[in-house]
N, CA, C and O atoms as a DFTB+ gen file, in Angstrom:
668 C
 N C O
     1  1      -8.835      -8.658      16.681
     2  2      -8.730      -7.969      17.945
     3  2      -9.922      -8.372      18.797
     4  3     -10.958      -8.793      18.281
     5  1      -9.766      -8.243      20.070
     6  2     -10.853      -8.598      20.968
     7  2     -11.403      -7.353      21.629
     8  3     -10.815      -6.275      21.545
     9  1     -12.551      -7.517      22.296
    10  2     -13.206      -6.383      22.917
    11  2     -12.540      -5.898      24.187
    12  3     -12.816      -4.779      24.621
    13  1     -11.669      -6.693      24.807
    14  2     -11.078      -6.295      26.083
    15  2     -10.018      -5.216      25.940
    16  3      -9.661      -4.579      26.931
    17  1      -9.519      -4.997      24.764
    18  2      -8.526      -3.946      24.568
    19  2      -8.483      -3.554      23.101
    20  3      -8.359      -4.406      22.221
    21  1      -8.586      -2.263      22.850
    22  2      -8.530      -1.778      21.474
    23  2      -7.117      -1.861      20.930
    24  3      -6.921      -1.704      19.725
    25  1      -6.132      -2.102      21.770
    26  2      -4.738      -2.146      21.355
    27  2      -4.178      -3.565      21.371
    28  3      -2.966      -3.757      21.476
    29  1      -5.065      -4.563      21.267
    30  2      -4.646      -5.962      21.300
    31  2      -4.956      -6.602      19.947
    32  3      -6.030      -6.391      19.384
    33  1      -4.012      -7.381      19.435
    34  2      -4.194      -8.055      18.163
    35  2      -4.018      -9.549      18.385
    36  3      -2.995      -9.989      18.910
    37  1      -5.009     -10.320      17.988
    38  2      -4.910     -11.773      18.058
    39  2      -4.857     -12.328      16.642
    40  3      -5.708     -12.011      15.812
    41  1      -3.866     -13.147      16.373
    42  2      -3.672     -13.712      15.050
    43  2      -4.813     -14.641      14.674
    44  3      -5.314     -15.408      15.497
    45  1      -5.214     -14.555      13.408
    46  2      -6.203     -15.497      12.890
    47  2      -5.579     -16.386      11.812
    48  3      -6.290     -17.110      11.114
    49  1      -4.266     -16.332      11.678
    50  2      -3.565     -17.166      10.706
    51  2      -3.597     -16.631       9.286
    52  3      -3.266     -17.354       8.346
    53  1      -3.990     -15.378       9.115
    54  2      -4.065     -14.774       7.788
    55  2      -2.700     -14.828       7.113
    56  3      -1.672     -14.521       7.716
    57  1      -2.720     -15.230       5.838
    58  2      -1.501     -15.273       5.031
    59  2      -1.563     -14.186       3.959
    60  3      -2.643     -13.698       3.624
    61  1      -0.412     -13.814       3.430
    62  2      -0.353     -12.757       2.413
    63  2      -1.254     -13.067       1.228
    64  3      -1.919     -12.174       0.703
    65  1      -1.281     -14.309       0.807
    66  2      -2.082     -14.658      -0.359
    67  2      -3.575     -14.596      -0.090
    68  3      -4.366     -14.531      -1.032
    69  1      -3.979     -14.614       1.175
    70  2      -5.400     -14.447       1.500
    71  2      -5.890     -13.091       1.020
    72  3      -7.032     -12.965       0.578
    73  1      -5.048     -12.087       1.101
    74  2      -5.430     -10.742       0.657
    75  2      -5.511     -10.659      -0.866
    76  3      -6.328      -9.908      -1.400
    77  1      -4.686     -11.410      -1.559
    78  2      -4.662     -11.373      -3.021
    79  2      -5.975     -11.876      -3.626
    80  3      -6.296     -11.535      -4.765
    81  1      -6.721     -12.666      -2.898
    82  2      -8.007     -13.168      -3.397
    83  2      -8.981     -12.029      -3.690
    84  3      -9.888     -12.186      -4.507
    85  1      -8.803     -10.901      -3.038
    86  2      -9.687      -9.752      -3.222
    87  2      -9.233      -8.866      -4.384
    88  3      -9.854      -7.841      -4.668
    89  1      -8.174      -9.255      -5.038
    90  2      -7.613      -8.449      -6.106
    91  2      -6.522      -7.542      -5.568
    92  3      -6.510      -7.201      -4.385
    93  1      -5.620      -7.160      -6.434
    94  2      -4.478      -6.326      -6.068
    95  2      -4.615      -4.988      -6.774
    96  3      -4.831      -4.941      -7.985
    97  1      -4.490      -3.895      -6.022
    98  2      -4.495      -2.566      -6.623
    99  2      -3.104      -2.322      -7.202
   100  3      -2.103      -2.377      -6.488
   101  1      -3.057      -2.054      -8.491
   102  2      -1.785      -1.907      -9.196
   103  2      -1.763      -0.596      -9.959
   104  3      -2.798       0.048     -10.135
   105  1      -0.588      -0.206     -10.408
   106  2      -0.431       0.978     -11.241
   107  2      -0.677       0.572     -12.690
   108  3      -0.034      -0.343     -13.205
   109  1      -1.607       1.254     -13.339
   110  2      -1.890       0.976     -14.745
   111  2      -0.688       1.417     -15.579
   112  3      -0.268       2.570     -15.481
   113  1      -0.129       0.526     -16.395
   114  2       1.035       0.904     -17.202
   115  2       0.692       1.898     -18.306
   116  3       1.585       2.528     -18.872
   117  1      -0.600       2.042     -18.617
   118  2      -1.029       2.948     -19.679
   119  2      -1.214       4.382     -19.183
   120  3      -0.728       5.326     -19.806
   121  1      -1.930       4.544     -18.040
   122  2      -2.236       5.898     -17.574
   123  2      -1.594       6.252     -16.229
   124  3      -1.609       7.416     -15.829
   125  1      -1.031       5.265     -15.528
   126  2      -0.363       5.527     -14.261
   127  2      -1.291       5.664     -13.066
   128  3      -0.840       5.987     -11.967
   129  1      -2.589       5.423     -13.267
   130  2      -3.545       5.518     -12.162
   131  2      -3.833       4.136     -11.585
   132  3      -3.255       3.137     -12.013
   133  1      -4.733       4.095     -10.610
   134  2      -5.042       2.859      -9.910
   135  2      -5.881       1.914     -10.782
   136  3      -6.901       2.314     -11.343
   137  1      -5.443       0.682     -10.881
   138  2      -6.152      -0.363     -11.613
   139  2      -6.236      -1.593     -10.709
   140  3      -5.697      -1.592      -9.603
   141  1      -6.908      -2.636     -11.179
   142  2      -7.090      -3.831     -10.358
   143  2      -6.682      -5.064     -11.150
   144  3      -7.045      -5.220     -12.316
   145  1      -5.918      -5.942     -10.495
   146  2      -5.536      -7.224     -11.073
   147  2      -6.038      -8.315     -10.136
   148  3      -5.913      -8.201      -8.917
   149  1      -6.602      -9.366     -10.705
   150  2      -7.114     -10.453      -9.879
   151  2      -6.899     -11.777     -10.593
   152  3      -6.936     -11.860     -11.821
   153  1      -6.676     -12.799      -9.798
   154  2      -6.478     -14.144     -10.312
   155  2      -7.535     -15.034      -9.670
   156  3      -7.633     -15.099      -8.444
   157  1      -8.319     -15.712     -10.485
   158  2      -9.364     -16.600      -9.980
   159  2      -9.251     -17.954     -10.660
   160  3      -8.690     -18.072     -11.750
   161  1      -9.784     -18.963     -10.011
   162  2      -9.797     -20.284     -10.621
   163  2      -9.534     -21.367      -9.609
   164  3      -9.287     -21.110      -8.431
   165  1      -9.592     -22.577     -10.097
   166  2      -9.346     -23.741      -9.255
   167  2      -8.882     -24.883     -10.151
   168  3      -9.115     -24.888     -11.359
   169  1      -8.231     -25.832      -9.532
   170  2      -7.775     -26.992     -10.297
   171  2      -6.747     -26.608     -11.328
   172  3      -5.741     -25.970     -11.018
   173  1      -7.009     -27.002     -12.563
   174  2      -6.046     -26.763     -13.634
   175  2      -6.375     -25.560     -14.505
   176  3      -5.628     -25.252     -15.434
   177  1      -7.475     -24.876     -14.224
   178  2      -7.862     -23.713     -15.030
   179  2      -7.993     -22.484     -14.154
   180  3      -8.486     -22.570     -13.029
   181  1      -7.566     -21.369     -14.648
   182  2      -7.731     -20.125     -13.933
   183  2      -7.730     -18.961     -14.903
   184  3      -7.301     -19.078     -16.051
   185  1      -8.219     -17.841     -14.414
   186  2      -8.319     -16.626     -15.215
   187  2      -7.589     -15.512     -14.485
   188  3      -7.734     -15.329     -13.276
   189  1      -6.807     -14.783     -15.248
   190  2      -6.131     -13.610     -14.720
   191  2      -6.684     -12.405     -15.459
   192  3      -6.689     -12.369     -16.689
   193  1      -7.155     -11.412     -14.698
   194  2      -7.722     -10.222     -15.324
   195  2      -7.092      -8.958     -14.749
   196  3      -6.732      -8.893     -13.574
   197  1      -6.974      -7.978     -15.600
   198  2      -6.469      -6.652     -15.240
   199  2      -7.434      -5.651     -15.835
   200  3      -7.768      -5.738     -17.017
   201  1      -7.893      -4.689     -15.022
   202  2      -8.798      -3.649     -15.528
   203  2      -8.438      -2.301     -14.925
   204  3      -8.097      -2.198     -13.747
   205  1      -8.520      -1.277     -15.754
   206  2      -8.325       0.098     -15.312
   207  2      -9.586       0.875     -15.665
   208  3      -9.934       1.001     -16.839
   209  1     -10.263       1.390     -14.660
   210  2     -11.502       2.132     -14.908
   211  2     -11.224       3.566     -15.366
   212  3     -12.140       4.268     -15.797
   213  1      -9.975       3.999     -15.276
   214  2      -9.631       5.358     -15.690
   215  2      -9.449       5.474     -17.200
   216  3     -10.014       6.362     -17.838
   217  1      -8.651       4.563     -17.763
   218  2      -8.355       4.667     -19.200
   219  2      -8.977       3.539     -20.012
   220  3      -8.916       3.556     -21.241
   221  1      -9.572       2.565     -19.341
   222  2     -10.225       1.463     -20.054
   223  2      -9.302       0.319     -20.423
   224  3      -9.738      -0.630     -21.074
   225  1      -8.055       0.381     -20.031
   226  2      -7.135      -0.718     -20.331
   227  2      -7.640      -1.996     -19.665
   228  3      -8.111      -1.972     -18.528
   229  1      -7.537      -3.091     -20.376
   230  2      -7.997      -4.370     -19.830
   231  2      -7.215      -5.506     -20.460
   232  3      -6.770      -5.422     -21.605
   233  1      -7.061      -6.559     -19.694
   234  2      -6.384      -7.754     -20.177
   235  2      -6.997      -8.946     -19.467
   236  3      -7.283      -8.886     -18.271
   237  1      -7.197     -10.016     -20.195
   238  2      -7.700     -11.246     -19.592
   239  2      -6.913     -12.406     -20.158
   240  3      -6.713     -12.513     -21.368
   241  1      -6.476     -13.260     -19.277
   242  2      -5.751     -14.458     -19.697
   243  2      -6.441     -15.675     -19.096
   244  3      -6.546     -15.799     -17.875
   245  1      -6.903     -16.561     -19.947
   246  2      -7.422     -17.848     -19.489
   247  2      -6.300     -18.851     -19.693
   248  3      -5.753     -18.976     -20.789
   249  1      -5.963     -19.569     -18.622
   250  2      -4.820     -20.473     -18.709
   251  2      -5.145     -21.831     -18.123
   252  3      -6.016     -21.969     -17.264
   253  1      -4.428     -22.824     -18.603
   254  2      -4.531     -24.178     -18.079
   255  2      -3.110     -24.663     -17.815
   256  3      -2.179     -24.316     -18.543
   257  1      -2.956     -25.456     -16.781
   258  2      -1.631     -25.983     -16.454
   259  2      -1.788     -27.312     -15.746
   260  3      -2.838     -27.608     -15.176
   261  1      -0.759     -28.088     -15.787
   262  2      -0.784     -29.385     -15.118
   263  2      -0.776     -29.243     -13.607
   264  3      -1.323     -30.091     -12.902
   265  1      -0.167     -28.188     -13.103
   266  2      -0.017     -28.031     -11.658
   267  2      -1.082     -27.150     -11.024
   268  3      -1.052     -26.952      -9.809
   269  1      -2.008     -26.622     -11.786
   270  2      -3.037     -25.756     -11.224
   271  2      -2.552     -24.322     -11.152
   272  3      -1.466     -24.005     -11.637
   273  1      -3.353     -23.450     -10.549
   274  2      -2.993     -22.032     -10.516
   275  2      -1.724     -21.785      -9.706
   276  3      -1.464     -22.438      -8.695
   277  1      -0.968     -20.844     -10.173
   278  2       0.291     -20.497      -9.529
   279  2       0.045     -19.355      -8.553
   280  3       0.402     -18.213      -8.840
   281  1      -0.553     -19.642      -7.418
   282  2      -0.860     -18.617      -6.423
   283  2       0.348     -18.398      -5.526
   284  3       0.338     -18.762      -4.350
   285  1       1.372     -17.810      -6.086
   286  2       2.559     -17.507      -5.314
   287  2       2.703     -16.001      -5.243
   288  3       2.398     -15.285      -6.197
   289  1       3.169     -15.538      -4.108
   290  2       3.439     -14.120      -3.972
   291  2       4.932     -13.944      -4.226
   292  3       5.755     -14.318      -3.391
   293  1       5.272     -13.389      -5.353
   294  2       6.670     -13.191      -5.711
   295  2       7.103     -11.795      -5.311
   296  3       6.268     -10.927      -5.058
   297  1       8.386     -11.583      -5.256
   298  2       8.913     -10.274      -4.909
   299  2       9.918      -9.870      -5.968
   300  3      10.793     -10.655      -6.333
   301  1       9.797      -8.641      -6.463
   302  2      10.771      -8.175      -7.431
   303  2      11.985      -7.626      -6.674
   304  3      11.950      -7.546      -5.446
   305  1      13.045      -7.251      -7.372
   306  2      14.267      -6.809      -6.678
   307  2      14.073      -5.639      -5.717
   308  3      14.861      -5.487      -4.784
   309  1      13.031      -4.792      -5.920
   310  2      12.808      -3.670      -5.019
   311  2      11.964      -4.075      -3.820
   312  3      11.705      -3.248      -2.945
   313  1      11.528      -5.330      -3.760
   314  2      10.821      -5.809      -2.586
   315  2       9.312      -5.733      -2.652
   316  3       8.646      -6.012      -1.655
   317  1       8.740      -5.362      -3.807
   318  2       7.295      -5.293      -3.914
   319  2       6.735      -6.676      -4.213
   320  3       7.361      -7.451      -4.936
   321  1       5.568      -6.995      -3.669
   322  2       4.967      -8.297      -3.934
   323  2       4.217      -8.281      -5.260
   324  3       3.776      -7.228      -5.721
   325  1       4.081      -9.430      -5.855
   326  2       3.298      -9.553      -7.082
   327  2       2.658     -10.920      -7.120
   328  3       3.243     -11.901      -6.660
   329  1       1.475     -10.986      -7.659
   330  2       0.922     -12.279      -7.996
   331  2       1.758     -12.807      -9.143
   332  3       2.152     -12.045     -10.025
   333  1       2.029     -14.081      -9.142
   334  2       2.894     -14.655     -10.172
   335  2       2.411     -14.321     -11.572
   336  3       3.227     -14.103     -12.467
   337  1       1.102     -14.277     -11.780
   338  2       0.559     -13.985     -13.101
   339  2       0.586     -12.524     -13.468
   340  3       0.298     -12.186     -14.616
   341  1       0.919     -11.640     -12.544
   342  2       0.906     -10.204     -12.805
   343  2       2.213      -9.556     -12.372
   344  3       2.212      -8.452     -11.827
   345  1       3.309     -10.226     -12.609
   346  2       4.612      -9.728     -12.174
   347  2       4.995      -8.419     -12.857
   348  3       5.883      -7.708     -12.387
   349  1       4.323      -8.098     -13.969
   350  2       4.671      -6.864     -14.688
   351  2       4.045      -5.618     -14.076
   352  3       4.375      -4.507     -14.490
   353  1       3.150      -5.769     -13.100
   354  2       2.486      -4.626     -12.484
   355  2       3.059      -4.320     -11.110
   356  3       3.410      -5.224     -10.351
   357  1       3.148      -3.030     -10.802
   358  2       3.612      -2.583      -9.485
   359  2       2.415      -2.242      -8.615
   360  3       1.429      -1.700      -9.114
   361  1       2.481      -2.549      -7.313
   362  2       1.366      -2.177      -6.443
   363  2       1.128      -0.671      -6.448
   364  3       2.073       0.116      -6.473
   365  1      -0.124      -0.287      -6.425
   366  2      -0.504       1.122      -6.400
   367  2      -0.269       1.722      -5.021
   368  3       0.170       2.866      -4.908
   369  1      -0.556       0.962      -3.981
   370  2      -0.449       1.463      -2.611
   371  2       0.982       1.296      -2.104
   372  3       1.349       0.230      -1.610
   373  1       1.775       2.334      -2.225
   374  2       3.146       2.320      -1.728
   375  2       3.564       3.738      -1.361
   376  3       3.221       4.702      -2.045
   377  1       4.313       3.842      -0.265
   378  2       4.801       5.139       0.186
   379  2       6.098       4.940       0.960
   380  3       6.382       3.847       1.450
   381  1       6.867       5.994       1.063
   382  2       8.154       5.910       1.742
   383  2       8.002       6.082       3.254
   384  3       7.172       6.853       3.735
   385  1       8.823       5.345       3.974
   386  2       9.012       5.531       5.409
   387  2      10.510       5.362       5.647
   388  3      11.047       4.258       5.555
   389  1      11.171       6.475       5.954
   390  2      12.633       6.496       6.079
   391  2      13.234       5.903       4.810
   392  3      12.897       6.343       3.711
   393  1      14.121       4.911       4.938
   394  2      14.725       4.323       3.732
   395  2      13.936       3.132       3.220
   396  3      14.393       2.433       2.315
   397  1      12.763       2.888       3.780
   398  2      11.944       1.730       3.430
   399  2      10.727       2.141       2.614
   400  3      10.418       3.324       2.474
   401  1      10.051       1.144       2.087
   402  2       8.776       1.371       1.396
   403  2       7.701       0.571       2.101
   404  3       7.842      -0.635       2.309
   405  1       6.627       1.250       2.466
   406  2       5.453       0.597       3.031
   407  2       4.483       0.401       1.872
   408  3       4.161       1.355       1.164
   409  1       4.020      -0.821       1.676
   410  2       3.112      -1.114       0.576
   411  2       1.988      -2.009       1.069
   412  3       2.110      -2.681       2.093
   413  1       0.903      -2.007       0.330
   414  2      -0.226      -2.882       0.630
   415  2      -0.828      -3.353      -0.683
   416  3      -0.787      -2.645      -1.689
   417  1      -1.388      -4.557      -0.664
   418  2      -2.001      -5.124      -1.862
   419  2      -3.362      -4.515      -2.160
   420  3      -3.716      -4.304      -3.320
   421  1      -4.128      -4.231      -1.101
   422  2      -5.498      -3.749      -1.292
   423  2      -6.034      -3.214       0.035
   424  3      -5.295      -3.129       1.016
   425  1      -7.312      -2.855       0.067
   426  2      -7.944      -2.285       1.251
   427  2      -7.884      -3.231       2.445
   428  3      -7.594      -2.803       3.562
   429  1      -8.155      -4.504       2.219
   430  2      -8.153      -5.490       3.306
   431  2      -6.760      -5.644       3.916
   432  3      -6.615      -5.723       5.136
   433  1      -5.749      -5.686       3.070
   434  2      -4.367      -5.803       3.534
   435  2      -3.974      -4.576       4.356
   436  3      -3.328      -4.693       5.397
   437  1      -4.370      -3.410       3.878
   438  2      -4.061      -2.163       4.560
   439  2      -4.729      -2.101       5.939
   440  3      -4.097      -1.688       6.912
   441  1      -5.993      -2.506       6.030
   442  2      -6.705      -2.514       7.313
   443  2      -6.050      -3.486       8.284
   444  3      -5.936      -3.192       9.474
   445  1      -5.617      -4.641       7.786
   446  2      -4.938      -5.622       8.639
   447  2      -3.641      -5.026       9.179
   448  3      -3.346      -5.150      10.368
   449  1      -2.869      -4.384       8.311
   450  2      -1.594      -3.794       8.755
   451  2      -1.825      -2.725       9.814
   452  3      -1.092      -2.664      10.801
   453  1      -2.838      -1.881       9.619
   454  2      -3.125      -0.835      10.611
   455  2      -3.422      -1.467      11.970
   456  3      -2.866      -1.043      12.983
   457  1      -4.290      -2.471      12.000
   458  2      -4.635      -3.123      13.268
   459  2      -3.400      -3.748      13.920
   460  3      -3.211      -3.640      15.131
   461  1      -2.571      -4.395      13.121
   462  2      -1.403      -5.078      13.662
   463  2      -0.363      -4.086      14.190
   464  3       0.121      -4.227      15.313
   465  1      -0.025      -3.095      13.383
   466  2       1.009      -2.135      13.782
   467  2       0.554      -1.316      14.991
   468  3       1.369      -1.017      15.863
   469  1      -0.720      -0.949      15.062
   470  2      -1.242      -0.124      16.159
   471  2      -1.317      -0.877      17.482
   472  3      -1.359      -0.253      18.542
   473  1      -1.335      -2.189      17.439
   474  2      -1.519      -2.986      18.657
   475  2      -0.296      -2.925      19.569
   476  3       0.846      -3.017      19.117
   477  1      -0.566      -2.768      20.864
   478  2       0.503      -2.837      21.866
   479  2       0.826      -4.290      22.211
   480  3       1.968      -4.627      22.526
   481  1      -0.192      -5.139      22.147
   482  2      -0.037      -6.558      22.457
   483  2      -0.449      -7.357      21.230
   484  3      -1.582      -7.258      20.760
   485  1       0.488      -8.150      20.719
   486  2       0.219      -8.965      19.536
   487  2       0.369     -10.424      19.921
   488  3       1.437     -10.866      20.345
   489  1      -0.722     -11.167      19.766
   490  2      -0.698     -12.575      20.144
   491  2      -0.791     -13.445      18.914
   492  3      -1.655     -13.258      18.057
   493  1       0.111     -14.396      18.843
   494  2       0.123     -15.351      17.743
   495  2      -0.250     -16.709      18.318
   496  3       0.346     -17.162      19.295
   497  1      -1.233     -17.353      17.712
   498  2      -1.673     -18.650      18.202
   499  2      -1.521     -19.702      17.120
   500  3      -1.515     -19.390      15.930
   501  1      -1.401     -20.928      17.539
   502  2      -1.322     -22.049      16.616
   503  2      -2.680     -22.240      15.951
   504  3      -3.715     -22.168      16.614
   505  1      -2.677     -22.481      14.653
   506  2      -3.923     -22.687      13.916
   507  2      -4.329     -24.150      13.957
   508  3      -3.486     -25.042      13.854
   509  1      -5.604     -24.386      14.106
   510  2      -6.123     -25.741      14.228
   511  2      -5.745     -26.600      13.016
   512  3      -5.321     -27.744      13.182
   513  1      -5.892     -26.069      11.818
   514  2      -5.662     -26.849      10.603
   515  2      -4.185     -27.069      10.297
   516  3      -3.789     -28.157       9.878
   517  1      -3.370     -26.034      10.505
   518  2      -1.976     -26.129      10.059
   519  2      -0.936     -26.029      11.170
   520  3       0.255     -26.195      10.907
   521  1      -1.353     -25.763      12.393
   522  2      -0.390     -25.596      13.482
   523  2       0.326     -24.262      13.342
   524  3      -0.274     -23.284      12.895
   525  1       1.584     -24.209      13.713
   526  2       2.377     -22.988      13.566
   527  2       2.808     -22.866      12.115
   528  3       3.239     -23.844      11.505
   529  1       2.693     -21.675      11.567
   530  2       3.014     -21.480      10.163
   531  2       3.892     -20.253       9.977
   532  3       3.640     -19.194      10.552
   533  1       4.910     -20.415       9.178
   534  2       5.767     -19.288       8.844
   535  2       5.184     -18.496       7.678
   536  3       5.790     -17.527       7.221
   537  1       4.019     -18.900       7.199
   538  2       3.363     -18.190       6.113
   539  2       2.439     -17.091       6.622
   540  3       1.914     -16.312       5.827
   541  1       2.231     -17.016       7.938
   542  2       1.314     -16.012       8.470
   543  2       1.840     -14.616       8.171
   544  3       3.048     -14.399       8.076
   545  1       0.910     -13.671       8.024
   546  2       1.289     -12.289       7.727
   547  2       2.247     -11.735       8.766
   548  3       3.248     -11.104       8.427
   549  1       1.934     -11.976      10.040
   550  2       2.777     -11.358      11.059
   551  2       4.192     -11.915      11.066
   552  3       5.112     -11.225      11.506
   553  1       4.396     -13.126      10.597
   554  2       5.762     -13.651      10.539
   555  2       6.510     -13.116       9.326
   556  3       7.729     -13.264       9.235
   557  1       5.798     -12.499       8.400
   558  2       6.406     -11.988       7.174
   559  2       6.692     -10.490       7.200
   560  3       7.394      -9.987       6.322
   561  1       6.168      -9.774       8.176
   562  2       6.417      -8.330       8.235
   563  2       7.865      -8.059       8.645
   564  3       8.407      -8.748       9.510
   565  1       8.481      -7.071       8.035
   566  2       9.866      -6.739       8.407
   567  2       9.926      -6.150       9.820
   568  3       8.982      -5.503      10.273
   569  1      11.018      -6.376      10.489
   570  2      11.190      -5.925      11.882
   571  2      10.997      -4.413      12.025
   572  3      10.367      -3.967      12.983
   573  1      11.527      -3.614      11.090
   574  2      11.418      -2.158      11.190
   575  2       9.953      -1.719      11.224
   576  3       9.642      -0.661      11.771
   577  1       9.060      -2.510      10.654
   578  2       7.661      -2.125      10.600
   579  2       6.931      -2.380      11.920
   580  3       5.922      -1.734      12.201
   581  1       7.423      -3.301      12.721
   582  2       6.673      -3.711      13.912
   583  2       7.296      -3.293      15.243
   584  3       6.688      -3.503      16.292
   585  1       8.486      -2.709      15.225
   586  2       9.085      -2.283      16.488
   587  2       8.373      -1.034      17.003
   588  3       7.952      -0.182      16.221
   589  1       8.245      -0.936      18.302
   590  2       7.484       0.151      18.933
   591  2       8.053       1.531      18.592
   592  3       7.295       2.494      18.478
   593  1       9.358       1.639      18.430
   594  2       9.964       2.945      18.155
   595  2       9.548       3.508      16.793
   596  3       9.615       4.718      16.580
   597  1       9.123       2.643      15.874
   598  2       8.695       3.098      14.548
   599  2       7.175       3.178      14.403
   600  3       6.678       3.571      13.348
   601  1       6.437       2.811      15.445
   602  2       4.979       2.688      15.338
   603  2       4.312       3.945      14.781
   604  3       3.535       3.859      13.830
   605  1       4.603       5.101      15.355
   606  2       3.949       6.338      14.900
   607  2       4.246       6.624      13.429
   608  3       3.345       6.955      12.658
   609  1       5.487       6.497      13.057
   610  2       5.867       6.778      11.672
   611  2       5.239       5.802      10.691
   612  3       4.779       6.206       9.622
   613  1       5.216       4.524      11.042
   614  2       4.607       3.525      10.159
   615  2       3.108       3.774      10.061
   616  3       2.534       3.641       8.981
   617  1       2.463       4.134      11.169
   618  2       1.029       4.432      11.136
   619  2       0.738       5.670      10.281
   620  3      -0.292       5.729       9.609
   621  1       1.634       6.650      10.303
   622  2       1.469       7.813       9.419
   623  2       1.580       7.376       7.947
   624  3       0.814       7.830       7.098
   625  1       2.530       6.504       7.665
   626  2       2.687       5.991       6.299
   627  2       1.436       5.216       5.876
   628  3       0.984       5.346       4.738
   629  1       0.883       4.422       6.771
   630  2      -0.351       3.686       6.482
   631  2      -1.483       4.680       6.227
   632  3      -2.315       4.455       5.348
   633  1      -1.524       5.778       6.987
   634  2      -2.524       6.818       6.750
   635  2      -2.397       7.433       5.362
   636  3      -3.404       7.731       4.719
   637  1      -1.155       7.626       4.895
   638  2      -0.947       8.150       3.542
   639  2      -1.493       7.154       2.505
   640  3      -2.109       7.548       1.515
   641  1      -1.256       5.873       2.751
   642  2      -1.776       4.856       1.836
   643  2      -3.309       4.857       1.836
   644  3      -3.937       4.731       0.785
   645  1      -3.893       4.998       3.011
   646  2      -5.362       5.037       3.101
   647  2      -5.930       6.212       2.318
   648  3      -7.003       6.101       1.725
   649  1      -5.222       7.336       2.310
   650  2      -5.700       8.505       1.562
   651  2      -5.589       8.294       0.047
   652  3      -6.221       9.020      -0.720
   653  1      -4.805       7.321      -0.389
   654  2      -4.654       7.015      -1.802
   655  2      -5.737       6.075      -2.325
   656  3      -5.885       5.914      -3.537
   657  1      -6.491       5.456      -1.424
   658  2      -7.486       4.451      -1.843
   659  2      -8.513       5.065      -2.786
   660  3      -8.997       6.173      -2.556
   661  1      -8.841       4.336      -3.848
   662  2      -9.873       4.840      -4.771
   663  2     -11.239       4.813      -4.100
   664  3     -11.471       4.024      -3.184
   665  1     -12.132       5.666      -4.553
   666  2     -13.478       5.729      -3.982
   667  2     -14.278       4.482      -4.211
   668  3     -15.429       4.399      -3.783
């Protein structure tokens, strides 16, 4: 956003996977509370870790592959995103809005969504490195989330998600 208007959003080319670098808040399958999953690495080696500070559950996978890390954002049949290495975990930040589900990967993703949805003017610009990209976050948001008639309700749902954030 720029200083000339608090209700203006200018695209910086952020992609969904950019948020995954900070780790994904997930539901711990052991205790049902908030846990963190993260995938790190480069080249042909990477590490996938899952930790729950509530019950102590933890998992670490060190992997090697010919194609390098699989940094893909997959979607399960209910529409939730997952890091390819953590498809068994559901995002922790999710809430209902009408017949839809509003979800976020983490604090950074949630803050980005709030800024984007709240904006009256949303500007998308071509990125110097890649030009126009269909991978940008704003091109991936569903229409119901960004139409002006749903703005208040979606912002309330985002507020509910913000209240769920761990300390």
